[in-house]
C-alpha positions as CSV (number, residue, x, y, z in Angstrom):
1,M,-5.2,-4.6,-6.7
2,L,-3.7,-1.8,-4.6
3,S,-5.5,-0.8,-1.4
4,V,-7.1,2.6,-1.3
5,P,-5.5,5.1,1.1
6,D,-7.9,6.5,3.8
7,D,-7.6,9.6,5.9
8,T,-5.2,7.8,8.3
9,V,-2.6,7.1,5.6
10,H,0.4,9.5,5.7
11,R,0.6,12.0,2.8
12,S,3.9,10.5,1.7
13,K,2.1,7.1,1.2
14,V,-0.7,8.9,-0.7
15,A,1.8,10.1,-3.2
16,D,3.3,6.6,-3.3
17,W,-0.2,5.2,-4.1
18,L,-0.4,7.6,-7.1
19,E,3.0,6.6,-8.3
20,L,2.1,2.9,-8.0
21,K,-1.3,3.4,-9.7
22,A,0.4,5.2,-12.6
23,I,2.8,2.3,-13.0
24,C,0.0,-0.2,-13.0
25,S,-2.2,1.6,-15.5
26,V,-2.2,0.6,-19.2
27,D,-1.3,4.1,-20.4
28,G,1.0,4.9,-17.4
29,R,-1.4,7.6,-16.2
30,V,-3.6,8.1,-13.2
31,S,-6.0,11.1,-12.7
32,F,-6.1,12.9,-9.4
33,S,-9.8,12.6,-9.5
34,T,-9.3,8.8,-9.2
35,L,-7.6,9.4,-5.9
36,A,-10.5,11.6,-4.6
37,S,-13.2,9.2,-5.8
38,A,-11.4,6.1,-4.5
39,T,-10.9,7.7,-1.1
40,A,-14.6,8.7,-1.0
41,I,-15.7,5.2,-1.9
42,G,-13.6,3.8,0.9
43,E,-15.1,6.0,3.6
44,E,-17.6,4.2,5.8
45,E,-19.7,7.3,6.2
46,Q,-20.4,9.7,3.3
47,N,-20.2,13.4,4.0
48,Q,-23.6,14.9,3.6
49,D,-22.2,18.4,3.1
50,I,-21.3,18.4,-0.6
51,A,-19.4,21.7,-0.4
52,E,-17.3,20.4,2.5
53,E,-16.7,17.1,0.7
54,D,-15.5,18.9,-2.4
55,Q,-13.1,21.0,-0.3
56,E,-11.7,17.9,1.4
57,E,-11.1,16.3,-2.0
58,D,-9.4,19.5,-3.3
59,E,-7.2,19.5,-0.2
60,L,-6.3,15.9,-0.7
61,I,-5.3,16.4,-4.3
62,L,-3.3,19.5,-3.6
63,M,-1.5,17.7,-0.8
64,A,-0.6,14.8,-3.0
65,Q,0.5,17.2,-5.8
66,A,2.7,19.1,-3.4
67,E,4.4,15.9,-2.4
68,I,5.0,14.9,-6.0
69,E,6.4,18.3,-6.9
70,R,8.7,18.1,-3.8
71,R,10.1,14.8,-5.1
72,L,10.6,16.2,-8.6
73,T,12.4,19.3,-7.1
74,N,14.6,17.0,-5.0
75,I,15.6,14.4,-7.6
76,G,15.3,16.4,-10.8
77,D,14.9,15.0,-14.4
78,D,15.6,11.4,-13.2
79,Y,12.3,11.4,-11.2
80,P,10.2,9.0,-13.3
81,F,6.8,10.8,-12.8
82,R,5.3,14.2,-14.0
83,I,2.1,16.0,-13.3
84,D,0.5,16.9,-16.6
85,A,0.3,20.4,-17.9
86,K,-3.3,20.8,-16.8
87,G,-2.6,19.4,-13.3
88,R,-5.2,16.6,-13.8
89,A,-3.1,13.5,-13.8
90,L,0.2,11.9,-12.8
91,Q,2.2,10.4,-15.7
92,F,4.7,7.6,-15.4
93,V,7.6,8.7,-17.7
94,T,9.4,6.1,-19.7
95,P,12.0,5.0,-20.6
96,V,13.2,5.2,-17.0
97,S,16.8,6.2,-16.4
98,K,19.2,4.3,-14.2
99,V,18.6,6.7,-11.3
100,G,14.8,6.5,-11.9
101,S,15.1,2.8,-11.6
102,V,16.8,3.1,-8.3
103,Y,14.0,5.5,-7.2
104,L,11.5,2.8,-8.2
105,F,13.6,0.2,-6.4
106,C,13.3,2.2,-3.2
107,L,9.6,2.8,-3.7
108,F,8.9,-0.9,-4.1
109,L,11.1,-1.8,-1.1
110,S,9.1,0.7,1.0
111,H,6.0,-1.3,0.5
112,A,7.4,-4.8,0.9
113,A,6.5,-5.2,4.6
114,D,4.0,-2.3,5.0
115,H,0.8,-3.5,3.4
116,T,-1.2,-0.2,3.8
117,I,-1.2,0.1,0.0
118,V,0.4,-3.1,-1.5
119,P,-1.3,-6.2,-0.3
120,K,0.9,-9.1,1.0
121,A,0.2,-11.3,-2.0
122,L,1.4,-8.5,-4.3
123,A,4.4,-7.4,-2.2
124,P,7.9,-7.9,-3.6
125,D,10.0,-10.8,-2.3
126,V,12.8,-9.1,-0.5
127,T,15.6,-11.7,-0.3
128,N,19.1,-11.1,1.2
129,R,20.3,-10.4,-2.3
130,V,17.8,-7.7,-2.8
131,R,18.8,-6.1,0.6
132,D,22.4,-6.3,-0.6
133,L,21.5,-4.6,-3.8
134,F,20.1,-1.7,-1.8
135,Q,23.5,-1.5,0.0
136,A,25.1,-1.3,-3.4
137,C,22.9,1.7,-4.2
138,A,23.7,3.3,-0.9
139,T,27.4,2.8,-1.5
140,I,27.2,4.6,-4.8
141,A,25.1,7.4,-3.3
142,A,27.6,7.9,-0.5
143,G,30.3,8.3,-3.0
144,G,28.3,10.8,-4.9
145,Y,27.5,12.7,-1.8
146,I,31.0,12.9,-0.5
147,Q,32.6,13.2,-4.0
148,G,35.2,10.5,-3.4
149,P,35.9,6.8,-2.7
150,S,33.1,4.8,-1.2
151,M,33.6,1.3,0.1
152,S,30.9,-1.3,0.7
153,F,32.1,-2.6,4.0
154,G,28.9,-4.4,5.2
155,F,29.0,-8.2,5.2
156,P,29.1,-9.9,2.8
157,R,31.7,-7.7,1.2
158,P,32.2,-7.7,-2.6
159,D,35.8,-8.9,-2.4
160,G,35.0,-11.6,0.2
161,K,37.8,-10.5,2.6
162,D,37.4,-11.1,6.3
163,F,36.9,-8.2,8.6
164,L,40.5,-7.3,9.5
165,K,41.8,-7.7,6.0
166,A,39.1,-5.6,4.6
167,L,39.6,-3.0,7.4
168,R,43.3,-2.7,6.7
169,K,42.7,-2.5,2.9
170,V,40.2,0.3,3.2
171,Y,42.3,2.4,5.6
172,R,45.4,2.0,3.5
173,L,43.5,3.5,0.6
174,F,42.1,6.2,2.9
175,G,45.5,7.0,4.4
176,D,44.1,8.1,7.7
177,G,44.0,5.9,10.8
178,K,45.8,2.6,11.6
179,P,43.7,-0.5,12.2
180,C,44.8,-3.3,14.5
181,S,47.1,-5.8,12.9
182,K,45.5,-8.8,14.5
183,P,42.2,-9.7,16.2
184,R,41.5,-8.3,19.7
185,K,41.7,-10.9,22.5
186,A,38.1,-10.8,23.4
187,S,36.7,-10.2,19.9
188,S,34.4,-12.7,18.2
189,K,36.1,-14.9,15.6
190,N,33.2,-14.3,13.3
191,V,33.0,-10.5,13.5
192,K,31.4,-9.4,10.2
193,D,31.4,-5.6,10.0
194,N,30.9,-4.2,13.5
195,G,27.6,-2.6,12.3
196,I,29.5,-0.5,9.7
197,D,28.2,-0.8,6.1
198,I,29.8,2.1,4.2
199,I,33.1,3.9,4.6
200,A,33.5,6.9,2.3
201,W,35.8,10.0,2.2
202,H,36.7,13.0,0.1
203,R,40.3,13.0,-1.1
204,S,42.2,15.8,0.5
205,I,44.4,17.9,-2.0
206,D,47.6,17.0,0.0
207,N,46.9,13.4,0.9
208,L,46.9,14.4,4.6
209,P,44.3,13.5,7.3
210,A,41.4,15.7,8.3
211,T,39.0,15.5,5.4
212,H,35.3,14.8,4.9
213,Y,34.7,11.3,6.1
214,L,31.5,9.3,6.3
215,I,30.5,6.2,8.2
216,G,27.2,4.7,7.1
217,Q,24.7,2.1,8.1
218,V,22.2,0.7,5.6
219,A,18.6,-0.4,6.7
220,S,16.2,-1.7,4.0
221,G,13.5,-2.8,6.5
222,N,11.0,-1.0,8.7
223,D,13.2,-1.7,11.7
224,W,15.5,1.2,10.6
225,V,13.8,3.4,13.2
226,D,15.4,1.3,16.0
227,K,18.9,1.6,14.6
228,S,21.7,4.1,14.9
229,V,25.2,4.0,13.5
230,K,26.6,6.3,16.2
231,P,27.3,3.7,19.0
232,D,28.7,1.2,16.3
233,R,30.9,3.9,14.9
234,E,32.2,4.9,18.3
235,H,33.1,1.2,19.2
236,F,34.5,0.7,15.7
237,H,37.0,3.5,16.1
238,D,37.8,2.9,19.8
239,Y,38.2,-0.9,19.5
240,W,39.6,-1.7,16.1
241,F,42.3,1.0,15.7
242,T,45.7,1.5,17.2
243,H,45.5,5.0,15.9
244,K,42.1,6.4,15.1
245,P,41.5,8.5,12.0
246,G,42.2,12.2,12.5
247,S,39.2,12.9,10.2
248,Q,36.0,13.5,12.1
249,A,33.4,11.0,11.0
250,E,30.0,12.0,9.7
251,D,27.4,9.5,10.8
252,A,24.9,8.5,8.1
253,M,21.8,6.2,7.7
254,F,20.6,5.0,4.3
255,M,17.1,3.8,3.9
256,P,14.6,3.5,1.0
257,F,11.6,5.0,2.6
258,G,10.0,8.5,2.3
259,L,9.9,10.9,5.2
260,E,6.8,10.6,7.4
261,P,6.8,13.2,10.2
262,E,4.1,13.1,12.8
263,N,1.6,15.9,13.3
264,W,1.3,16.4,9.5
265,K,-2.4,16.7,9.4
266,G,-3.6,20.3,9.3
267,E,0.0,21.6,9.2
268,P,-0.1,24.7,6.9
269,D,3.6,24.7,6.3
270,Y,4.7,21.2,5.5
271,D,8.2,22.2,4.5
272,E,8.8,23.7,8.0
273,L,7.4,20.5,9.6
274,L,9.9,18.4,7.5
275,K,12.8,20.6,8.7
276,D,11.7,20.2,12.3
277,H,11.4,16.5,11.8
278,M,14.9,16.2,10.5
279,Q,16.3,18.3,13.3
280,S,14.5,16.1,15.8
281,I,16.0,12.8,14.5
282,A,19.5,13.9,13.4
283,Y,20.9,13.2,16.9
284,R,20.1,9.5,16.4
285,Y,20.8,8.9,12.7
286,G,23.2,11.6,11.7
287,N,22.8,12.4,8.0
288,L,19.6,10.6,7.0
289,F,19.6,9.5,3.4
290,Y,15.9,8.7,2.6
291,R,14.5,7.8,-0.8
292,D,15.0,11.2,-2.5
293,R,18.5,11.7,-1.3
294,V,19.6,8.2,-2.2
295,A,18.4,8.7,-5.8
296,K,19.9,12.2,-6.2
297,H,23.3,11.4,-4.7
298,L,23.4,8.1,-6.6
299,A,23.1,10.1,-9.8
300,H,26.2,12.0,-8.6
301,G,28.0,8.8,-7.8
302,L,27.3,7.4,-11.3
303,Q,28.6,10.6,-12.8
304,L,31.9,10.2,-10.9
305,I,32.2,6.5,-11.9
306,A,31.7,7.5,-15.6
307,A,34.4,10.2,-15.2
308,G,36.9,7.6,-14.0
309,E,36.5,7.3,-10.3
310,K,37.7,3.7,-9.6
311,H,37.1,3.6,-5.9
312,I,33.3,3.9,-5.7
313,Q,32.4,0.3,-5.4
314,R,29.4,-1.7,-6.9
315,G,28.5,0.5,-9.8
316,D,28.2,-2.6,-12.1
317,E,25.4,-3.9,-9.9
318,I,22.9,-1.2,-11.0
319,A,22.1,-3.4,-14.0
320,E,20.8,-6.1,-11.6
321,V,18.7,-3.5,-9.8
322,I,17.2,-2.4,-13.1
323,K,16.3,-6.0,-14.0
324,W,14.7,-6.6,-10.6
325,V,12.7,-3.4,-11.0
326,E,11.5,-4.3,-14.5
327,E,10.4,-7.8,-13.3
328,Y,8.5,-6.5,-10.3
329,T,6.9,-3.8,-12.5
330,E,5.5,-6.5,-14.8
331,K,4.2,-8.3,-11.7
332,L,2.3,-5.1,-10.6
333,R,0.9,-4.6,-14.1
334,A,-0.3,-8.2,-14.4
335,A,-2.1,-8.2,-11.1
C-alpha cells in the first residue's frame, strides 16, 4: 500500500502519488476525490468548518492537476498519464512508449530511498546495474539535447576501456582538445572517470573547434543535492589535457527526480517560483536535467539514433529499462 501524502508533502510528490495510484489501480485510473478523501482521513484533527475543508480539498486537487498538466506540457504525448475530459480522474495511458517507460523509470527511482509515499518493503531494488541504466538514459538525453554525439564516459564504460584510452578515443572523435598521452605522475593508477559521466557535443559545420559542448554528471540517488560537476570539469580539463578544448563546456547534472522548490506553500504563481528556483541553483549544477527534461530530450536522442546517428551511445539498453519498468510495475500492482 502507498502511504497517503499529508500537508507536509511537496506538491511534486502529491502528483507522483496520483501517478503511482493510477498505475496500481485495476483500471489504471484514480479519481481526484480519492486524493482529497485519503488526505482528510490521514489528518489527525478534522476541520470542523465544512466550507473551509471543501476549499482546502479543492485547492489540493487544483494544485495536483496543475502539476500533472505541467508535466504533460513539458513531455508531450509520451507522458503516460492524462486527466480525463471532466477533470475528475487521472488515467494511466497504455501502451506506454519507450519515452514513457523512461519517465516511469525516473518516477520509480525517485521513490527508491524516499519512503514518504512508497514504503520500504515496496521500494524498488536499485542495484549498480539499475543506476548504470539511468546513466544510459542520461547519455541519450544529452545527445538529444545537444543534437550530436554523446559518450557514456562514467565508469564502468560500455567499451571497457581504461580512463586514458577512453579519453583519447572520445576527443579524437570530437576533434577539439588534446588529452595527455600517458598518466600524470601523481595520478591514481585506478582513476575511473574523474567525476565525468557524459561528454557530448554538436558537430560544427566545418569540423573546427568552438561548438556546443556538454560535460555531464549523473546522480540517481538523493545525494545529488551535494554534488556538482563544475569542480570536476575544471580539474578534468586542467589536469588531463596538454591542450584544452577550445569549445566552452556547458556543465550539466542529470537526475531522475522532480523539482521541489522551497516556499511553495501559498505561492500564487508557482511557475515564477520554479524559475526562481532554477536561477538559484544553476550556479552549482549548470543545466539541471530533472525528470521531465530527461524524458523529453531522450525522445530527441532516440529520434537522432533512428535517423542514423551512430555516436549516441547506449540506445540499445532502453529495452532493458523497459523490462525493468514492466517488472516493477507488476510488483506495485500485486502489492
